[in-house]
C-alpha positions in Angstrom: 0.0 0.0 0.0 1.5 3.3 -1.1 2.2 5.5 2.0 0.2 8.4 0.6 -2.8 6.1 0.4 -2.1 4.9 4.0 -1.8 8.4 5.3 -5.2 9.3 3.8 -6.7 6.3 5.5 -4.9 6.8 8.8 -6.8 9.7 10.3 -8.6 9.1 13.6 -10.6 5.9 14.2 -13.9 6.4 15.9 -13.7 5.5 19.6 -16.5 2.9 19.3 -14.3 0.8 17.0 -12.3 -0.5 19.9 -10.8 -3.4 18.0 -9.0 -1.0 15.6 -5.6 0.5 16.6 -5.1 4.3 16.7 -1.6 4.9 15.5 0.3 8.1 14.8 2.2 8.3 11.5 5.5 9.5 12.8 8.1 9.8 10.0 5.6 9.6 7.1 4.6 12.3 4.8 1.4 13.5 6.5 0.3 13.8 10.1 -3.2 12.4 9.7 -4.8 9.6 11.6 -7.4 7.1 10.5 -10.9 8.4 9.6 -11.5 11.6 11.5 -10.1 14.9 12.8 -6.6 16.0 11.8 -3.7 15.2 14.0 -1.2 17.9 14.8 2.3 18.2 16.2 2.8 20.7 19.0 5.6 23.3 18.9 7.6 21.3 21.4 7.6 18.3 19.0 5.2 16.1 21.0 2.4 14.5 19.0 -1.2 15.2 19.9 -4.5 14.0 18.5 -7.5 16.4 18.6 -10.0 13.5 18.3 -8.7 11.5 21.2 -7.6 14.4 23.4 -4.2 13.1 24.4 -3.1 16.5 25.6 0.1 16.6 23.7 1.4 13.1 24.7 2.5 10.6 22.1 -0.3 8.3 20.9 -0.3 4.7 21.8 -2.3 1.8 20.4 -5.9 2.0 21.5 -6.0 -1.8 22.1 -3.6 -4.7 22.5 -1.3 -5.6 19.7 -3.3 -8.8 19.5 -6.0 -7.0 17.7 -6.5 -8.4 14.1 -6.3 -4.8 12.8 -3.1 -3.8 14.6 -0.5 -2.3 12.3 2.9 -2.7 13.8 4.5 -0.3 11.3 2.4 2.7 12.2 5.1 4.5 14.2 8.1 3.7 12.0 9.6 5.4 9.0 9.1 3.9 5.6 12.5 2.3 5.6 11.5 0.2 8.6 7.7 0.0 8.3 5.7 -3.0 7.3 2.6 -2.6 5.2 -0.8 -2.6 6.9 -2.0 -6.1 7.9 -3.9 -8.4 5.6 -7.0 -8.1 7.8 -7.5 -4.6 6.2 -8.0 -6.5 2.9 -10.2 -9.4 3.9 -12.2 -8.6 7.0 -15.9 -7.6 6.4 -16.0 -5.6 9.6 -13.2 -3.3 8.4 -15.1 -2.7 5.2 -18.6 -2.4 6.6 -17.9 -0.6 9.9 -14.9 1.5 9.1 -14.5 2.1 5.4 -18.2 2.5 4.5 -18.9 4.9 7.3 -15.7 6.8 7.3 -13.7 6.5 4.1 -16.6 6.7 1.7 -19.3 8.5 3.6 -17.1 11.5 4.5 -15.4 12.2 1.2 -16.4 13.6 -2.2 -17.2 10.7 -4.6 -17.4 10.8 -8.4 -20.8 9.3 -9.4 -21.5 10.5 -12.9 -20.8 12.7 -15.9 -22.6 15.9 -16.9 -23.0 14.6 -20.5 -25.3 11.9 -19.1 -27.9 14.5 -18.1 -28.3 17.2 -20.7 -32.0 18.1 -20.7 -34.1 19.4 -17.9 -35.8 16.4 -16.4 -33.0 13.9 -17.2 -32.1 11.9 -14.2 -29.7 9.2 -13.1 -30.4 6.6 -10.4 -27.4 4.9 -8.9 -26.7 2.9 -5.8 -23.3 3.8 -4.2 -22.1 2.0 -1.1 -25.7 0.7 -0.6 -27.0 4.3 -0.8 -29.7 4.8 -3.5 -29.0 8.1 -5.2 -31.0 10.3 -7.6 -29.2 12.9 -9.7 -31.3 15.3 -11.7 -30.9 18.1 -14.3 -32.9 21.1 -13.4 -32.0 24.4 -14.9 -34.2 26.3 -12.5 -31.6 25.6 -9.9 -28.9 28.2 -10.1 -26.2 26.3 -8.3 -24.0 23.5 -9.7 -24.9 24.2 -13.3 -28.5 23.1 -12.7 -27.7 19.6 -11.2 -29.1 18.3 -7.9 -28.8 15.1 -6.0 -31.2 13.4 -3.5 -31.5 10.1 -1.8 -33.6 7.9 -4.0 -35.7 7.0 -1.0 -39.4 7.7 -0.3 -39.9 9.6 3.0 -43.0 7.5 3.8 -41.8 3.9 4.3 -38.4 4.1 2.7 -39.1 2.4 -0.6 -36.6 3.1 -3.5 -38.4 5.3 -5.9 -36.6 5.0 -9.3 -35.1 1.9 -10.8 -31.3 1.9 -11.5 -30.3 3.7 -14.7 -31.2 6.8 -16.7 -34.6 8.3 -17.2 -36.5 11.5 -18.1 -39.2 13.3 -16.2 -41.4 15.5 -18.4 -42.2 18.3 -16.1 -44.2 20.2 -18.7 -46.7 17.4 -18.6 -46.8 17.3 -14.8 -44.8 14.1 -14.4 -43.5 13.4 -10.9 -41.2 10.9 -9.3 -43.8 8.4 -7.9 -43.1 5.9 -5.2 -44.2 2.5 -6.4 -45.2 1.4 -2.9 -47.9 3.9 -1.7 -47.9 6.5 -4.5 -46.2 9.4 -2.8 -45.1 11.9 -5.5 -42.1 14.3 -5.7 -41.3 17.0 -8.2 -38.0 17.6 -10.0 -36.9 19.8 -7.0 -37.4 17.0 -4.6 -40.5 18.5 -3.0 -43.3 16.3 -1.8 -46.3 17.2 -3.9 -48.7 14.3 -3.1 -49.0 12.2 0.1 -51.7 9.6 -0.5 -54.4 9.1 2.2 -52.6 10.9 5.0 -55.8 12.4 6.4 -55.8 12.3 10.2 -52.0 12.2 10.4 -51.0 14.8 13.0 -47.9 17.0 13.1 -47.4 16.3 9.5 -46.6 18.8 6.7 -45.6 17.9 3.1 -43.0 20.7 3.1 -41.1 18.8 5.8 -41.0 15.5 3.9 -39.3 16.2 0.6 -36.5 14.0 -0.7 -33.4 14.3 1.4 -30.8 16.3 -0.6 -27.2 15.3 -1.0 -24.4 17.9 -1.5 -23.3 17.9 -5.2 -20.4 19.5 -7.1 -19.4 19.8 -10.7 -15.7 19.6 -11.6 -15.0 19.6 -15.3 -17.1 16.9 -16.9 -17.8 15.1 -13.6 -20.5 15.0 -11.0 -19.4 14.5 -7.4 -21.5 14.0 -4.3 -20.7 13.9 -0.6 -23.1 12.1 1.8 -24.5 14.3 4.6 -23.9 13.4 8.2 -27.1 13.0 10.2 -27.9 16.1 12.3 -25.5 18.4 10.5 -25.8 20.7 7.5 -23.0 20.6 5.0 -22.0 24.1 3.9 -18.4 23.5 2.6 -17.8 23.2 -1.1 -15.6 20.6 -2.8 -12.8 23.2 -3.1 -13.2 24.0 0.6 -12.7 20.3 1.5 -10.1 19.7 -1.3 -8.0 22.8 -1.7 -5.4 20.9 -3.6 -8.0 20.1 -6.2 -7.1 23.5 -7.7 -3.6 22.6 -8.9 -4.9 19.3 -10.2 -7.6 21.0 -12.2 -5.0 23.4 -13.5 -2.9 20.6 -14.8 -5.9 19.0 -16.5 -7.0 22.3 -18.0 -3.5 22.9 -19.4 -3.8 19.5 -21.1 -7.1 20.7 -22.7 -9.1 17.9 -21.2 -12.3 20.0 -21.8 -11.8 19.3 -25.5 -12.3 15.5 -24.9 -15.4 13.5 -25.8 -16.6 10.5 -23.8 -16.5 7.4 -25.9 -17.2 4.3 -23.9 -17.9 2.8 -20.4 -16.9 -0.7 -19.3 -17.3 -2.4 -16.0 -14.9 -5.0 -14.6 -15.4 -7.3 -11.6 -12.2 -8.1 -9.8 -11.9 -10.8 -7.2 -9.9 -8.6 -4.8 -10.3 -6.0 -2.1 -10.8 -2.5 -3.6 -7.6 -1.3 -2.0 -5.6 -3.9 -3.9 -6.5 -2.2 -7.1 -5.5 1.2 -5.7 -2.2 -0.2 -4.4 -1.5 -1.5 -7.8 -2.2 1.9 -9.3 0.0 3.7 -6.7 3.2 1.6 -6.7 5.1 4.3 -8.6 5.5 2.3 -11.8 7.2 -0.5 -9.9 5.2 -3.3 -11.6 5.0 -1.7 -15.1 8.2 -3.1 -16.7 7.5 -6.5 -15.2 3.8 -6.9 -15.9 3.0 -4.5 -18.8 5.6 -5.2 -21.4 3.9 -3.5 -24.4 2.9 -0.5 -22.3 6.4 0.0 -20.8 8.0 -0.3 -24.3 6.3 3.1 -25.1 7.2 4.9 -21.9 10.3 6.6 -20.7 10.3 4.9 -17.3 13.6 6.3 -16.2 11.9 9.7 -16.0 8.9 8.5 -14.0 8.1 11.0 -11.2 5.9 11.0 -8.2 4.3 13.9 -6.2 2.2 13.7 -3.1 -0.7 16.1 -2.2 -3.0 16.0 0.8 -5.9 14.4 -1.1 -4.2 13.4 -4.4 -1.2 11.5 -5.6 0.3 12.4 -9.0 2.6 10.2 -11.1 4.0 11.5 -14.4 5.9 9.8 -17.2 6.9 11.0 -20.7 6.4 8.8 -23.7 9.3 7.6 -25.8 10.0 9.7 -28.8 9.7 6.8 -31.1 7.1 4.2 -29.9 8.0 0.6 -30.7 4.5 -0.4 -31.7 3.6 0.3 -35.4 -0.2 -0.1 -35.6 -3.3 2.1 -35.6 -2.9 2.8 -31.9 0.8 3.8 -32.1 0.1 7.4 -31.2 -2.1 6.6 -28.2 0.7 7.4 -25.7 2.7 10.0 -27.7 2.7 13.7 -27.3 2.3 15.3 -23.9 3.6 13.8 -20.7 1.2 11.3 -19.2 -0.5 12.3 -16.0 -1.7 9.6 -13.6 -3.8 11.2 -10.9 -5.2 9.4 -7.9 -7.9 11.2 -5.8 -8.7 9.7 -2.4 -10.4 7.4 -1.9 -11.3 5.6 -5.1 -10.7 7.7 -8.3 -7.9 7.3 -10.9 -7.6 9.8 -13.7 -5.2 9.1 -16.6 -4.4 11.8 -19.2 -2.1 10.8 -22.0 -1.7 11.9 -25.7 -5.2 12.6 -27.2 -6.8 10.4 -24.6 -8.1 10.3 -21.0 -9.6 7.5 -19.0 -10.9 7.3 -15.5 -11.1 4.2 -13.2 -13.5 4.4 -10.3 -13.3 1.4 -8.0 -16.2 0.4 -5.7 -16.1 -2.3 -3.1 -18.6 -5.1 -3.5 -17.3 -7.1 -0.5 -14.1 -7.5 1.4 -12.6 -9.6 -1.5 -14.4 -8.3 -4.5 -14.8 -4.9 -6.2 -16.1 -3.3 -9.4 -14.0 -0.9 -11.5 -15.9 1.5 -13.8 -13.6 2.4 -16.7 -14.5 5.4 -19.0 -12.5 6.4 -22.1 -12.4 9.9 -23.6 -10.7 11.2 -26.8 -10.1 14.6 -28.4 -13.1 15.8 -30.2 -11.2 16.1 -33.5 -10.5 12.3 -33.5 -13.9 11.0 -32.6 -14.6 9.8 -36.1 -11.4 7.7 -36.4 -13.3 4.5 -35.6 -10.6 2.0 -36.4 -7.9 3.8 -34.4 -10.3 4.1 -31.5 -11.2 0.5 -31.6 -7.5 -0.6 -31.6 -6.6 1.9 -28.8 -9.3 0.7 -26.5 -8.4 -2.9 -27.3 -4.8 -2.2 -26.2 -6.0 -0.3 -23.1 -8.2 -3.3 -22.2 -5.1 -5.6 -22.5 -3.4 -3.5 -19.7 -6.6 -3.7 -17.7 -6.8 -7.5 -18.0 -3.1 -7.7 -17.0 -3.9 -5.7 -13.9 -7.0 -7.8 -13.1 -4.8 -10.9 -13.3 -2.3 -9.4 -10.9 -4.9 -8.1 -8.4 -6.7 -11.4 -8.2 -3.4 -13.1 -7.5 -2.5 -10.6 -4.8 -5.9 -11.2 -3.1 -5.3 -15.0 -3.2 -2.1 -14.4 -1.4 -3.6 -12.1 1.1 -6.3 -14.7 1.9 -3.6 -17.3 2.6 -2.2 -18.2 6.0 1.3 -17.5 4.7 0.9 -13.7 4.5 0.4 -11.1 7.2 2.4 -8.0 6.2 4.8 -6.9 3.5 7.4 -4.2 3.0 7.7 -0.9 1.1 10.2 0.0 -1.7 11.1 3.4 -0.2 12.2 5.1 -3.4 9.0 4.1 -5.2 6.3 3.9 -2.6 7.2 6.5 -0.1 6.2 9.9 -1.4 
């Protein structure tokens, strides 16, 4: 696990998760703890954790080292540290109690594209981390370019309202989102417009039972949401929460990524923990010359660079001046320096040549995940069908090679012969 990835995960663990160790990342690039408030170092140099209130004293494990989630490398530098234990990759409790509620619930998540919802009334129903979402296009809303998000859940008896997928609500004809259970209806703004047979219900007002809204943000061609925390009102924007998004956006804008057109979406099921896929992406090009022979033959790997941000990890690599392959896709990696951008927790953005692709990985279970792969190409090349077909075919080869690797890693993690590994400091320590 790349240490930037670990440092994002290691924030402050909620106190009720007593079986998880709270460890300070002394010697690593950031001073954050698992899943919570930031951790700071006092002027005197003693470590303190705001979440646990240690009053400036050095943090100690919250539980015995016999805990299945204890990470013995948490207070060592990368040269001496082990990787997190295999339990982080195979225990359902770690996924369901910690990652679902902390890693995914408390961060901005990429859930769609603006080109999927172009007309007023267009909507997209998706389930993310067991949370039914409804994203709508409504130009009467002045914020977020006319996009809104709600929980796709009726406020009466909790039935999911819309089926998964895309749809259109013709507001000019009075169409409403109608719950298939008891017929409650909601307009495009999420307001409850009809509550069937509620006569006699006291202390009830339709204005208080609209769809629950979900904070939404538009970044370039992408739609992000952030799940609200019960009892609180989210007022921060995505740039408030992710100030280092600005330099990442600037890099993409300089690459003219707004001139790209979406081509295709594919979904891959991997028999591994979702973090195995992220680990593979973040190993600093370590595995590329070994596992991706054709890809590496077109990259100047000696000039591979790595940069750590608070919420992002950037890898760059220039292409070789003369690619070895001589086919329709030979120019796929040529031109500008390739950008490989990881955004915590589950987003990978790859910008290279005239292309861009995104990989969004979602956990299905502790040892299975889904990767949603989207390809984009420059608008001037969109009609070069043969070249596009060959390029996506070659990209898919790399994906299949990674799937093969990730499945093998998970098989090893599940074995009795593996508990922790080690880091390659020059490649995995930024």
